[in-house]
Biopython code that builds the backbone (N, CA, C, O; Angstrom):
import numpy as np
from Bio.PDB.StructureBuilder import StructureBuilder

atoms = [
    (1, "HIS", "N", (119.716, 98.890, 102.039)),
    (1, "HIS", "CA", (119.235, 100.329, 101.570)),
    (1, "HIS", "C", (119.906, 100.502, 100.026)),
    (1, "HIS", "O", (121.046, 100.175, 99.698)),
    (2, "PRO", "N", (118.944, 101.064, 99.243)),
    (2, "PRO", "CA", (119.628, 100.980, 97.876)),
    (2, "PRO", "C", (120.693, 102.333, 97.813)),
    (2, "PRO", "O", (121.628, 102.382, 97.014)),
    (3, "LEU", "N", (120.435, 103.228, 98.628)),
    (3, "LEU", "CA", (121.584, 104.056, 98.365)),
    (3, "LEU", "C", (123.025, 103.724, 99.094)),
    (3, "LEU", "O", (124.092, 104.153, 98.654)),
    (4, "ALA", "N", (122.915, 102.962, 100.182)),
    (4, "ALA", "CA", (124.113, 102.487, 100.713)),
    (4, "ALA", "C", (124.809, 101.205, 99.742)),
    (4, "ALA", "O", (126.011, 100.952, 99.665)),
    (5, "GLY", "N", (123.783, 100.549, 99.097)),
    (5, "GLY", "CA", (124.264, 99.628, 98.186)),
    (5, "GLY", "C", (124.978, 100.134, 97.053)),
    (5, "GLY", "O", (125.842, 99.461, 96.492)),
    (6, "GLN", "N", (124.596, 101.510, 96.620)),
    (6, "GLN", "CA", (125.062, 102.076, 95.331)),
    (6, "GLN", "C", (126.513, 102.649, 96.022)),
    (6, "GLN", "O", (127.410, 102.780, 95.189)),
    (7, "GLY", "N", (126.777, 102.912, 97.045)),
    (7, "GLY", "CA", (127.914, 103.347, 97.503)),
    (7, "GLY", "C", (128.906, 102.289, 97.859)),
    (7, "GLY", "O", (130.109, 102.536, 97.940)),
    (8, "LEU", "N", (128.424, 101.180, 98.059)),
    (8, "LEU", "CA", (129.190, 99.955, 98.206)),
    (8, "LEU", "C", (129.833, 99.673, 96.708)),
    (8, "LEU", "O", (131.025, 99.573, 96.416)),
    (9, "ASN", "N", (128.713, 99.581, 95.878)),
    (9, "ASN", "CA", (129.224, 99.589, 94.192)),
    (9, "ASN", "C", (130.384, 100.365, 94.020)),
    (9, "ASN", "O", (131.473, 99.909, 93.670)),
    (10, "LEU", "N", (130.123, 101.611, 94.286)),
    (10, "LEU", "CA", (131.113, 102.669, 93.936)),
    (10, "LEU", "C", (132.401, 102.287, 94.201)),
    (10, "LEU", "O", (133.261, 102.173, 93.327)),
    (11, "GLY", "N", (132.599, 102.051, 95.553)),
    (11, "GLY", "CA", (133.822, 101.789, 96.193)),
    (11, "GLY", "C", (134.474, 100.494, 95.581)),
    (11, "GLY", "O", (135.681, 100.492, 95.340)),
    (12, "LEU", "N", (133.679, 99.374, 95.321)),
    (12, "LEU", "CA", (134.247, 98.252, 94.745)),
    (12, "LEU", "C", (134.653, 98.772, 93.414)),
    (12, "LEU", "O", (135.851, 98.531, 93.269)),
    (13, "PHE", "N", (134.149, 99.399, 92.358)),
    (13, "PHE", "CA", (134.451, 99.947, 91.382)),
    (13, "PHE", "C", (135.936, 100.923, 91.460)),
    (13, "PHE", "O", (136.815, 100.802, 90.606)),
    (14, "ASP", "N", (136.019, 101.699, 92.395)),
    (14, "ASP", "CA", (137.032, 102.577, 92.570)),
    (14, "ASP", "C", (138.296, 101.529, 92.949)),
    (14, "ASP", "O", (139.405, 101.807, 92.494)),
    (15, "VAL", "N", (138.158, 100.530, 93.641)),
    (15, "VAL", "CA", (139.147, 99.448, 93.898)),
    (15, "VAL", "C", (139.653, 98.979, 92.775)),
    (15, "VAL", "O", (140.870, 98.905, 92.608)),
    (16, "ALA", "N", (138.776, 98.606, 91.871)),
    (16, "ALA", "CA", (139.053, 97.901, 90.516)),
    (16, "ALA", "C", (139.816, 99.041, 89.738)),
    (16, "ALA", "O", (140.845, 98.730, 89.137)),
    (17, "TYR", "N", (139.427, 100.177, 89.719)),
    (17, "TYR", "CA", (139.951, 101.257, 89.024)),
    (17, "TYR", "C", (141.401, 101.578, 89.042)),
    (17, "TYR", "O", (142.166, 101.780, 88.099)),
    (18, "LEU", "N", (141.655, 101.581, 90.590)),
    (18, "LEU", "CA", (142.949, 101.744, 91.177)),
    (18, "LEU", "C", (144.077, 100.524, 90.780)),
    (18, "LEU", "O", (145.284, 100.653, 90.579)),
    (19, "LEU", "N", (143.317, 99.412, 90.745)),
    (19, "LEU", "CA", (144.079, 98.283, 90.671)),
    (19, "LEU", "C", (144.596, 98.146, 89.254)),
    (19, "LEU", "O", (145.693, 97.654, 88.990)),
    (20, "GLN", "N", (143.605, 98.683, 88.219)),
    (20, "GLN", "CA", (143.994, 98.776, 86.935)),
    (20, "GLN", "C", (144.929, 99.673, 86.582)),
    (20, "GLN", "O", (145.658, 99.520, 85.602)),
    (21, "ALA", "N", (144.970, 100.728, 87.407)),
    (21, "ALA", "CA", (145.699, 101.779, 87.002)),
    (21, "ALA", "C", (147.196, 101.269, 87.303)),
    (21, "ALA", "O", (148.069, 101.390, 86.444)),
    (22, "VAL", "N", (147.418, 100.773, 88.384)),
    (22, "VAL", "CA", (148.497, 100.286, 89.024)),
    (22, "VAL", "C", (149.120, 99.158, 88.067)),
    (22, "VAL", "O", (150.289, 99.130, 87.682)),
    (23, "VAL", "N", (148.136, 98.256, 87.766)),
    (23, "VAL", "CA", (148.914, 97.371, 86.885)),
    (23, "VAL", "C", (149.383, 97.765, 85.525)),
    (23, "VAL", "O", (150.424, 97.360, 85.008)),
    (24, "ASP", "N", (148.386, 98.721, 84.903)),
    (24, "ASP", "CA", (148.971, 99.319, 83.752)),
    (24, "ASP", "C", (150.154, 100.239, 83.899)),
    (24, "ASP", "O", (150.832, 100.539, 82.915)),
    (25, "GLY", "N", (150.445, 100.740, 85.230)),
    (25, "GLY", "CA", (151.389, 101.580, 85.539)),
    (25, "GLY", "C", (152.578, 100.610, 85.731)),
    (25, "GLY", "O", (153.672, 101.088, 85.430)),
    (26, "MET", "N", (152.565, 99.574, 86.094)),
    (26, "MET", "CA", (153.718, 98.460, 86.426)),
    (26, "MET", "C", (154.173, 98.043, 85.019)),
    (26, "MET", "O", (155.370, 97.889, 84.775)),
    (27, "LYS", "N", (153.025, 97.824, 83.907)),
    (27, "LYS", "CA", (153.375, 97.090, 82.661)),
    (27, "LYS", "C", (154.361, 98.311, 82.179)),
    (27, "LYS", "O", (155.354, 97.903, 81.577)),
    (28, "ASN", "N", (154.285, 99.493, 82.307)),
    (28, "ASN", "CA", (154.673, 100.554, 81.623)),
    (28, "ASN", "C", (156.035, 100.913, 82.257)),
    (28, "ASN", "O", (156.822, 101.637, 81.647)),
    (29, "GLY", "N", (156.279, 100.476, 83.316)),
    (29, "GLY", "CA", (157.482, 100.767, 84.073)),
    (29, "GLY", "C", (157.429, 102.189, 84.770)),
    (29, "GLY", "O", (158.415, 102.888, 85.002)),
    (30, "TYR", "N", (156.084, 102.504, 85.072)),
    (30, "TYR", "CA", (155.709, 103.982, 85.750)),
    (30, "TYR", "C", (155.976, 103.870, 87.263)),
    (30, "TYR", "O", (155.925, 102.731, 87.729)),
    (31, "ASP", "N", (156.242, 104.845, 88.056)),
    (31, "ASP", "CA", (156.054, 104.736, 89.640)),
    (31, "ASP", "C", (154.700, 104.748, 89.836)),
    (31, "ASP", "O", (154.008, 105.680, 89.427)),
    (32, "ILE", "N", (154.088, 103.457, 90.637)),
    (32, "ILE", "CA", (152.650, 103.334, 90.740)),
    (32, "ILE", "C", (152.265, 104.029, 92.002)),
    (32, "ILE", "O", (151.219, 103.701, 92.562)),
    (33, "GLY", "N", (153.035, 104.973, 92.496)),
    (33, "GLY", "CA", (152.372, 106.139, 93.404)),
    (33, "GLY", "C", (152.440, 107.331, 92.711)),
    (33, "GLY", "O", (152.034, 108.334, 93.299)),
    (34, "GLY", "N", (152.952, 107.459, 91.357)),
    (34, "GLY", "CA", (153.130, 108.774, 90.677)),
    (34, "GLY", "C", (152.094, 109.352, 90.218)),
    (34, "GLY", "O", (151.017, 108.761, 90.303)),
    (35, "LYS", "N", (152.154, 110.441, 89.715)),
    (35, "LYS", "CA", (151.102, 111.197, 89.262)),
    (35, "LYS", "C", (150.559, 110.732, 88.235)),
    (35, "LYS", "O", (149.329, 110.721, 88.194)),
    (36, "ARG", "N", (151.244, 110.277, 87.247)),
    (36, "ARG", "CA", (150.573, 109.649, 85.957)),
    (36, "ARG", "C", (149.622, 108.446, 86.505)),
    (36, "ARG", "O", (148.419, 108.424, 86.246)),
    (37, "VAL", "N", (150.201, 107.553, 87.201)),
    (37, "VAL", "CA", (149.202, 106.254, 87.392)),
    (37, "VAL", "C", (147.841, 106.794, 88.365)),
    (37, "VAL", "O", (146.710, 106.315, 88.282)),
    (38, "LEU", "N", (148.168, 107.657, 89.087)),
    (38, "LEU", "CA", (146.945, 108.481, 90.022)),
    (38, "LEU", "C", (146.161, 109.096, 89.153)),
    (38, "LEU", "O", (144.933, 109.044, 89.232)),
    (39, "ARG", "N", (146.709, 109.647, 88.371)),
    (39, "ARG", "CA", (145.781, 110.387, 87.252)),
    (39, "ARG", "C", (144.697, 109.343, 86.403)),
    (39, "ARG", "O", (143.506, 109.515, 86.143)),
    (40, "GLN", "N", (145.447, 108.398, 86.140)),
    (40, "GLN", "CA", (144.660, 107.472, 85.474)),
    (40, "GLN", "C", (143.508, 106.897, 86.141)),
    (40, "GLN", "O", (142.445, 106.655, 85.570)),
    (41, "PHE", "N", (143.757, 106.679, 87.396)),
    (41, "PHE", "CA", (142.801, 106.181, 88.445)),
    (41, "PHE", "C", (141.568, 107.313, 88.810)),
    (41, "PHE", "O", (140.418, 106.921, 89.005)),
    (42, "GLU", "N", (141.888, 108.574, 88.872)),
    (42, "GLU", "CA", (141.285, 109.833, 89.027)),
    (42, "GLU", "C", (140.325, 109.878, 87.779)),
    (42, "GLU", "O", (139.122, 109.998, 88.011)),
    (43, "ARG", "N", (140.732, 109.796, 86.547)),
    (43, "ARG", "CA", (140.004, 109.935, 85.305)),
    (43, "ARG", "C", (139.065, 108.871, 85.261)),
    (43, "ARG", "O", (137.874, 109.176, 85.306)),
    (44, "ALA", "N", (139.335, 107.877, 85.196)),
    (44, "ALA", "CA", (138.458, 106.430, 85.320)),
    (44, "ALA", "C", (137.370, 106.689, 86.437)),
    (44, "ALA", "O", (136.262, 106.877, 85.935)),
    (45, "SER", "N", (137.382, 106.735, 87.474)),
    (45, "SER", "CA", (136.642, 106.836, 88.694)),
    (45, "SER", "C", (135.631, 108.100, 88.714)),
    (45, "SER", "O", (134.453, 107.993, 89.055)),
    (46, "LYS", "N", (136.219, 109.274, 88.318)),
    (46, "LYS", "CA", (135.568, 110.389, 88.579)),
    (46, "LYS", "C", (134.282, 110.594, 88.427)),
    (46, "LYS", "O", (133.429, 110.769, 89.297)),
    (47, "ALA", "N", (134.130, 110.551, 86.769)),
    (47, "ALA", "CA", (132.858, 110.810, 85.943)),
    (47, "ALA", "C", (131.832, 109.888, 86.520)),
    (47, "ALA", "O", (130.688, 110.226, 86.824)),
    (48, "ASN", "N", (132.316, 108.761, 86.637)),
    (48, "ASN", "CA", (131.209, 107.618, 87.166)),
    (48, "ASN", "C", (130.698, 108.046, 88.483)),
    (48, "ASN", "O", (129.491, 108.204, 88.671)),
    (49, "ASN", "N", (131.681, 108.259, 89.496)),
    (49, "ASN", "CA", (131.477, 108.663, 90.633)),
    (49, "ASN", "C", (130.298, 109.748, 90.731)),
    (49, "ASN", "O", (129.265, 109.501, 91.352)),
    (50, "GLU", "N", (130.559, 111.163, 89.968)),
    (50, "GLU", "CA", (129.690, 112.093, 89.688)),
    (50, "GLU", "C", (128.445, 111.855, 89.417)),
    (50, "GLU", "O", (127.494, 112.294, 90.063)),
    (51, "MET", "N", (128.380, 111.058, 88.325)),
    (51, "MET", "CA", (127.222, 110.714, 87.740)),
    (51, "MET", "C", (126.146, 109.964, 88.716)),
    (51, "MET", "O", (124.955, 110.275, 88.743)),
    (52, "MET", "N", (126.741, 108.916, 89.527)),
    (52, "MET", "CA", (126.053, 108.034, 90.419)),
    (52, "MET", "C", (125.509, 108.982, 91.449)),
    (52, "MET", "O", (124.316, 108.906, 91.745)),
    (53, "LEU", "N", (126.380, 109.971, 92.080)),
    (53, "LEU", "CA", (126.055, 110.862, 93.128)),
    (53, "LEU", "C", (124.858, 111.744, 92.729)),
    (53, "LEU", "O", (123.913, 111.935, 93.494)),
    (54, "CYS", "N", (124.934, 112.209, 91.643)),
    (54, "CYS", "CA", (124.141, 113.098, 91.198)),
    (54, "CYS", "C", (122.631, 112.362, 91.114)),
    (54, "CYS", "O", (121.643, 112.860, 91.653)),
    (55, "SER", "N", (122.601, 111.179, 90.403)),
    (55, "SER", "CA", (121.263, 110.275, 90.410)),
    (55, "SER", "C", (120.826, 110.028, 91.653)),
    (55, "SER", "O", (119.695, 110.385, 91.982)),
    (56, "MET", "N", (121.700, 109.353, 92.557)),
    (56, "MET", "CA", (121.152, 108.942, 93.803)),
    (56, "MET", "C", (120.657, 110.089, 94.801)),
    (56, "MET", "O", (119.773, 109.919, 95.641)),
    (57, "LYS", "N", (121.476, 111.495, 94.550)),
    (57, "LYS", "CA", (120.864, 112.567, 95.263)),
    (57, "LYS", "C", (119.347, 112.854, 94.760)),
    (57, "LYS", "O", (118.391, 112.949, 95.530)),
    (58, "LEU", "N", (119.288, 112.958, 93.582)),
    (58, "LEU", "CA", (117.932, 113.131, 92.905)),
    (58, "LEU", "C", (117.020, 112.096, 93.513)),
    (58, "LEU", "O", (116.108, 112.608, 94.162)),
    (59, "PHE", "N", (117.019, 110.667, 93.478)),
    (59, "PHE", "CA", (116.586, 109.599, 93.527)),
    (59, "PHE", "C", (115.976, 109.931, 95.076)),
    (59, "PHE", "O", (114.785, 109.803, 95.363)),
    (60, "LYS", "N", (116.983, 110.363, 95.973)),
    (60, "LYS", "CA", (116.624, 110.515, 97.516)),
    (60, "LYS", "C", (115.712, 111.641, 97.565)),
    (60, "LYS", "O", (114.660, 111.545, 98.196)),
    (61, "GLU", "N", (116.025, 112.681, 96.960)),
    (61, "GLU", "CA", (115.032, 113.957, 96.858)),
    (61, "GLU", "C", (113.629, 113.721, 96.538)),
    (61, "GLU", "O", (112.646, 114.095, 97.178)),
    (62, "LEU", "N", (113.685, 112.890, 95.201)),
    (62, "LEU", "CA", (112.129, 112.641, 94.947)),
    (62, "LEU", "C", (111.459, 111.806, 96.266)),
    (62, "LEU", "O", (110.365, 112.118, 96.736)),
    (63, "PHE", "N", (112.099, 110.953, 96.664)),
    (63, "PHE", "CA", (111.206, 109.947, 97.665)),
    (63, "PHE", "C", (111.298, 110.729, 98.980)),
    (63, "PHE", "O", (110.756, 110.138, 99.914)),
    (64, "GLU", "N", (111.818, 111.844, 99.268)),
    (64, "GLU", "CA", (111.691, 112.727, 100.421)),
    (64, "GLU", "C", (110.671, 113.648, 100.413)),
    (64, "GLU", "O", (110.319, 114.232, 101.438)),
    (65, "LYS", "N", (110.158, 113.828, 99.309)),
    (65, "LYS", "CA", (108.978, 114.778, 98.946)),
    (65, "LYS", "C", (107.693, 114.174, 99.318)),
    (65, "LYS", "O", (107.560, 112.957, 99.192)),
    (66, "ASP", "N", (106.684, 114.937, 99.786)),
    (66, "ASP", "CA", (105.318, 114.183, 100.135)),
    (66, "ASP", "C", (104.260, 115.234, 99.352)),
    (66, "ASP", "O", (103.086, 115.307, 99.713)),
    (67, "HIS", "N", (104.707, 115.907, 98.428)),
    (67, "HIS", "CA", (103.666, 116.872, 97.814)),
    (67, "HIS", "C", (103.209, 115.866, 96.649)),
    (67, "HIS", "O", (103.883, 115.186, 95.875)),
    (68, "VAL", "N", (101.688, 116.029, 96.818)),
    (68, "VAL", "CA", (100.828, 115.468, 95.926)),
    (68, "VAL", "C", (101.232, 115.348, 94.740)),
    (68, "VAL", "O", (101.378, 114.182, 94.374)),
    (69, "SER", "N", (101.517, 116.315, 93.843)),
    (69, "SER", "CA", (102.136, 116.317, 92.421)),
    (69, "SER", "C", (103.543, 115.487, 92.356)),
    (69, "SER", "O", (103.798, 114.823, 91.352)),
    (70, "ILE", "N", (104.430, 115.546, 93.441)),
    (70, "ILE", "CA", (105.519, 114.958, 93.412)),
    (70, "ILE", "C", (104.970, 113.364, 93.136)),
    (70, "ILE", "O", (104.965, 112.755, 92.067)),
    (71, "ILE", "N", (104.536, 112.933, 94.398)),
    (71, "ILE", "CA", (104.069, 111.641, 94.667)),
    (71, "ILE", "C", (103.580, 111.156, 93.378)),
    (71, "ILE", "O", (104.159, 110.219, 92.827)),
    (72, "SER", "N", (102.446, 111.780, 92.795)),
    (72, "SER", "CA", (101.819, 111.390, 91.577)),
    (72, "SER", "C", (102.860, 111.305, 90.149)),
    (72, "SER", "O", (102.734, 110.388, 89.338)),
    (73, "SER", "N", (103.544, 112.033, 90.045)),
    (73, "SER", "CA", (104.635, 112.215, 89.167)),
    (73, "SER", "C", (105.692, 110.915, 89.377)),
    (73, "SER", "O", (106.087, 110.286, 88.395)),
    (74, "ARG", "N", (106.028, 110.639, 90.475)),
    (74, "ARG", "CA", (107.057, 109.935, 90.837)),
    (74, "ARG", "C", (106.228, 108.343, 90.511)),
    (74, "ARG", "O", (106.774, 107.496, 89.803)),
    (75, "SER", "N", (105.025, 108.149, 91.068)),
    (75, "SER", "CA", (104.424, 106.837, 90.851)),
    (75, "SER", "C", (104.116, 106.643, 89.285)),
    (75, "SER", "O", (104.029, 105.506, 88.820)),
    (76, "GLU", "N", (103.951, 107.795, 88.482)),
    (76, "GLU", "CA", (103.419, 107.386, 87.054)),
    (76, "GLU", "C", (105.090, 107.030, 86.418)),
    (76, "GLU", "O", (105.145, 106.149, 85.560)),
    (77, "ALA", "N", (106.071, 107.535, 86.733)),
    (77, "ALA", "CA", (107.469, 107.449, 86.438)),
    (77, "ALA", "C", (107.670, 105.730, 86.836)),
    (77, "ALA", "O", (107.856, 104.896, 85.950)),
    (78, "LEU", "N", (107.624, 105.505, 87.763)),
    (78, "LEU", "CA", (107.947, 104.243, 88.229)),
    (78, "LEU", "C", (107.309, 102.906, 87.581)),
    (78, "LEU", "O", (107.853, 101.810, 87.441)),
    (79, "ASN", "N", (105.872, 103.344, 87.191)),
    (79, "ASN", "CA", (105.064, 102.380, 86.662)),
    (79, "ASN", "C", (105.541, 102.363, 85.192)),
    (79, "ASN", "O", (105.562, 101.302, 84.568)),
    (80, "LEU", "N", (105.956, 103.630, 84.590)),
    (80, "LEU", "CA", (106.271, 103.525, 83.046)),
    (80, "LEU", "C", (107.581, 102.768, 82.990)),
    (80, "LEU", "O", (107.686, 102.018, 82.019)),
    (81, "VAL", "N", (108.458, 102.804, 83.713)),
    (81, "VAL", "CA", (109.705, 102.135, 83.599)),
    (81, "VAL", "C", (109.325, 100.628, 83.976)),
    (81, "VAL", "O", (109.959, 99.698, 83.478)),
    (82, "ASP", "N", (108.263, 100.412, 84.876)),
    (82, "ASP", "CA", (108.185, 98.862, 85.103)),
    (82, "ASP", "C", (107.337, 98.245, 83.687)),
    (82, "ASP", "O", (107.671, 97.128, 83.291)),
    (83, "ARG", "N", (106.485, 98.832, 83.113)),
    (83, "ARG", "CA", (105.909, 98.562, 82.109)),
    (83, "ARG", "C", (106.639, 98.563, 80.878)),
    (83, "ARG", "O", (106.075, 98.045, 79.914)),
    (84, "THR", "N", (107.567, 98.952, 80.751)),
    (84, "THR", "CA", (108.524, 99.153, 79.823)),
    (84, "THR", "C", (109.964, 98.433, 79.900)),
    (84, "THR", "O", (110.944, 98.809, 80.543)),
    (85, "PRO", "N", (109.828, 97.242, 79.035)),
    (85, "PRO", "CA", (110.796, 96.248, 79.352)),
    (85, "PRO", "C", (112.529, 96.889, 79.005)),
    (85, "PRO", "O", (113.460, 96.582, 79.748)),
    (86, "MET", "N", (112.688, 97.654, 77.966)),
    (86, "MET", "CA", (113.844, 98.376, 77.407)),
    (86, "MET", "C", (114.189, 99.502, 78.785)),
    (86, "MET", "O", (115.324, 99.657, 79.236)),
    (87, "LEU", "N", (113.080, 100.142, 79.254)),
    (87, "LEU", "CA", (113.606, 101.260, 80.203)),
    (87, "LEU", "C", (114.072, 100.650, 81.444)),
    (87, "LEU", "O", (114.965, 101.113, 82.153)),
    (88, "LYS", "N", (113.292, 99.390, 81.702)),
    (88, "LYS", "CA", (113.619, 98.802, 83.170)),
    (88, "LYS", "C", (115.013, 98.048, 82.899)),
    (88, "LYS", "O", (115.897, 98.156, 83.750)),
    (89, "LYS", "N", (115.207, 97.386, 81.888)),
    (89, "LYS", "CA", (116.602, 96.833, 81.575)),
    (89, "LYS", "C", (117.640, 97.564, 81.634)),
    (89, "LYS", "O", (118.683, 97.197, 82.174)),
    (90, "LEU", "N", (117.451, 98.814, 81.019)),
    (90, "LEU", "CA", (118.285, 99.900, 80.997)),
    (90, "LEU", "C", (118.652, 100.445, 82.710)),
    (90, "LEU", "O", (119.805, 100.457, 83.141)),
    (91, "PHE", "N", (117.710, 100.775, 83.353)),
    (91, "PHE", "CA", (118.170, 101.042, 84.718)),
    (91, "PHE", "C", (118.538, 100.285, 85.648)),
    (91, "PHE", "O", (119.069, 100.736, 86.662)),
    (92, "MET", "N", (118.285, 98.838, 85.430)),
    (92, "MET", "CA", (118.768, 97.943, 86.118)),
    (92, "MET", "C", (120.271, 97.459, 85.840)),
    (92, "MET", "O", (121.018, 96.922, 86.658)),
    (93, "ARG", "N", (120.583, 97.815, 84.318)),
    (93, "ARG", "CA", (122.011, 97.609, 84.181)),
    (93, "ARG", "C", (122.809, 98.617, 84.726)),
    (93, "ARG", "O", (123.988, 98.372, 84.982)),
    (94, "TYR", "N", (122.283, 99.817, 84.959)),
    (94, "TYR", "CA", (122.747, 100.952, 85.500)),
    (94, "TYR", "C", (123.177, 100.798, 86.822)),
    (94, "TYR", "O", (124.313, 100.928, 87.279)),
    (95, "ALA", "N", (122.070, 100.488, 87.409)),
    (95, "ALA", "CA", (122.090, 99.900, 89.064)),
    (95, "ALA", "C", (123.231, 98.901, 89.412)),
    (95, "ALA", "O", (123.815, 98.995, 90.491)),
    (96, "VAL", "N", (123.524, 98.024, 88.573)),
    (96, "VAL", "CA", (124.703, 97.072, 88.599)),
    (96, "VAL", "C", (125.981, 97.450, 88.306)),
    (96, "VAL", "O", (126.928, 96.804, 88.753)),
    (97, "GLY", "N", (126.137, 98.429, 87.601)),
    (97, "GLY", "CA", (127.372, 98.967, 86.923)),
    (97, "GLY", "C", (127.786, 98.686, 85.641)),
    (97, "GLY", "O", (128.900, 99.065, 85.279)),
    (98, "GLU", "N", (126.922, 97.964, 84.760)),
    (98, "GLU", "CA", (127.150, 97.684, 83.484)),
    (98, "GLU", "C", (127.183, 98.985, 82.773)),
    (98, "GLU", "O", (127.350, 98.912, 81.556)),
    (99, "ARG", "N", (127.049, 100.212, 83.323)),
    (99, "ARG", "CA", (127.071, 101.359, 82.321)),
    (99, "ARG", "C", (128.668, 101.902, 82.300)),
    (99, "ARG", "O", (129.033, 102.701, 81.437)),
    (100, "PHE", "N", (129.410, 101.487, 83.137)),
    (100, "PHE", "CA", (130.557, 101.902, 83.259)),
    (100, "PHE", "C", (131.649, 101.366, 81.966)),
    (100, "PHE", "O", (131.429, 100.317, 81.359)),
    (101, "ASP", "N", (132.641, 102.108, 81.713)),
    (101, "ASP", "CA", (133.890, 101.524, 81.076)),
    (101, "ASP", "C", (134.712, 100.827, 81.921)),
    (101, "ASP", "O", (135.699, 101.325, 82.464)),
    (102, "LEU", "N", (134.310, 99.584, 82.068)),
    (102, "LEU", "CA", (134.738, 98.756, 83.209)),
    (102, "LEU", "C", (136.529, 98.361, 83.141)),
    (102, "LEU", "O", (137.095, 98.253, 82.053)),
    (103, "PRO", "N", (137.109, 98.216, 84.190)),
    (103, "PRO", "CA", (138.613, 97.790, 84.221)),
    (103, "PRO", "C", (138.469, 96.413, 83.604)),
    (103, "PRO", "O", (137.518, 95.637, 83.698)),
    (104, "ASP", "N", (139.615, 96.275, 82.951)),
    (104, "ASP", "CA", (139.830, 94.853, 82.434)),
    (104, "ASP", "C", (139.566, 93.440, 83.291)),
    (104, "ASP", "O", (139.227, 92.332, 82.876)),
    (105, "MET", "N", (139.856, 93.915, 84.666)),
    (105, "MET", "CA", (139.813, 92.840, 85.637)),
    (105, "MET", "C", (138.329, 92.632, 86.046)),
    (105, "MET", "O", (138.002, 91.541, 86.514)),
    (106, "CYS", "N", (137.499, 93.534, 85.908)),
    (106, "CYS", "CA", (136.306, 93.164, 86.003)),
    (106, "CYS", "C", (135.412, 92.446, 84.934)),
    (106, "CYS", "O", (134.263, 92.074, 85.172)),
    (107, "LEU", "N", (136.013, 92.297, 83.806)),
    (107, "LEU", "CA", (135.282, 91.533, 82.795)),
    (107, "LEU", "C", (135.606, 90.174, 82.722)),
    (107, "LEU", "O", (136.743, 89.723, 82.857)),
    (108, "ALA", "N", (134.440, 89.435, 82.474)),
    (108, "ALA", "CA", (134.506, 87.906, 82.584)),
    (108, "ALA", "C", (134.995, 87.460, 81.277)),
    (108, "ALA", "O", (134.415, 87.851, 80.264)),
    (109, "GLU", "N", (136.238, 86.500, 81.184)),
    (109, "GLU", "CA", (136.676, 85.998, 80.157)),
    (109, "GLU", "C", (135.964, 84.732, 79.798)),
    (109, "GLU", "O", (136.289, 84.106, 78.789)),
]
sb = StructureBuilder()
sb.init_structure("model")
sb.init_model(0)
sb.init_chain("A")
sb.init_seg("    ")
for serial, (resi, resn, name, xyz) in enumerate(atoms, 1):
    if name == "N":
        sb.init_residue(resn, " ", resi, " ")
    sb.init_atom(name, np.array(xyz, "f"), 0.0, 1.0, " ", f" {name:<3s}", serial, name[0])
structure = sb.get_structure()
């Protein structure tokens, strides 16, 4: 299910953000359970989680509605994205997590 898949993606990103905060904290001699390290993790993950949460909530609500005008508008929007390679690529990149400021450990070397 797409919504469950996005939840898994967010959880994996949270793990990566937490690990990055711990690694950065260790390099700088901070307490890895201290406020400074945990605040770094919170800042890194919060905005991305909120954006995805709002997006998925909107997506879910749009597909639960069965009003004729909503069905028609939804179909037109999906067709537009499907016919527009730039938009399609943008949405696909967003869905797989390429829109985030990724932790170093998530970047291929």
